[in-house]
N, C-alpha and C positions, 0 to 999 in steps of 0.2 A: 191441434198440432198439424203442422204442414206435412205434406207427403214426403219431402226429402228428410225431415227430422224423424218421421215415423220409420222410414226405411233404414236410416242410420241406426235407430234404436233396435229395429228388427235384426240388423246385421250384428250388432253387439250382443243381442240375446242369442242369436244363432251361434256365435263364437263361444259364448258362455256355455251353451248346451253341448257343443263339441267338447269343450274342456271338461265338463261335468261327466260326460259319457266316458271319456278317457280315464278320468279319476275313478269312476265306477268300476271300470275293468281292472285297474290296478288294485282297488280294494278287494275285488273278487279273487284276484290272483293271490293276494297276500292273506286272504280269509279274514279281512278286517270288516266284520259285519256291522260294527258301530259306525264306521265311516260310510259304509254302503247305505245304511239306513238314513244317515243325515243327508246324503246326496239325493235321496229320493224326493224329499220335500222341495229342494231347490230345482230339481229337474221338473217336477210337476208344475211349479210356478212358471218356469220358462215356457214349458209346453202349453200351458193355459194361455199365456200372453200371446204366443205365436199363433195358436189356433184361433184366437179372437180377431186376428188381423186379416184373415181370409186372403192370404197371399196367392197371387196367380202368376203364371208365367207371362212374359211380355206378349206372347201370341194370344193367350186367353184374355189378356187385359184389353185387347183391341188397339194397342199402340202400333203405329206404323213404324217402318224402319227409320224414316227421317222425320223425327219430331224434335221439339225443343226439350224433350224429356230424356235425352240420351244418358245423362248422368243418373237419373232415376232408374232407367232401365238397366244400366250397368250394376247399380247397387242391388236392384231386385234380383238380377241374375246371380250376383254373388251370394245373396241370401238363400236363394233356391238351391244353388250348388252346395252351400254349406249344410243346408237341411238334408240334402241327399246324402252327403257324407255322414251326417248324424244318424240317418236311417240305417246306413250300413254298420255304423258303430253300435247302434242299439241291437241290431241282429246278431252281431258278434257277441255281445254281452248275453243275449238271450241263449245263444247256442252254448256258451260257456256254462251258464247256469243249468241248462237242461242236461248237459253232459255230467256235471257234478251231481245233479239229482239222480240221474240214471246210475251213476257209480255208487251212490249211497244206497239206493234201492237194491242194487245187486248185492252189495255187502250185507244188507239186512236180510235179504232172501237167503243168502248163503248161511248166515248165522242161524236163522230160524228153521231151516230145513232139517228134518229128522235125520237124514243121512249124514249131514255135516256134524251132528253131535257125536256120532260114533268115531269120527276121524279127527276131530279138533277138540282140544281142551278149552273149555270155557270157564272163566273165572267169575266169582261173585264180587260184590262190592268190597269185600274185605281182602280180596286178592287170593282167595283160596279156590282150588279147583272144585267146580260145581259137580255134584253127584250126577252120574249119567242115567240114573234110574227114572228121572222125570224130565225128559228133554223138552216137553211142551210147556213148561212153566218157567221159561227163561226170564220173563218180566218180573217174576216174584223173587224176593230175597229178603 
């Protein structure tokens, strides 16, 4: 495959990665875990392809300012800029997931703490108020 076709394919893959990361964030916001899981496989395929290409910046590639490859350099620069955007989108998704996990851990800690059992009514699976005499057996019912 020629360099210009490979760069065009990399650009298309980078655009697909950006769209996937944006869809991933929307799935996280709406708590659509099935969609989130399906996006993971396509994201992994795209990342595997891009990682195999060993893309470098024009400076690292050794291209001079005035070469016949200006079109290739512009495409490579566009790919690298898109990948930088994707990096930021991935960080945003990671932060969102970590905040949700912290929130869940905090809620679980509150529910499981002995002092919380005295001030909060906890219900069993049948919807009845759980007895307060055994607060450490919340997982049993």
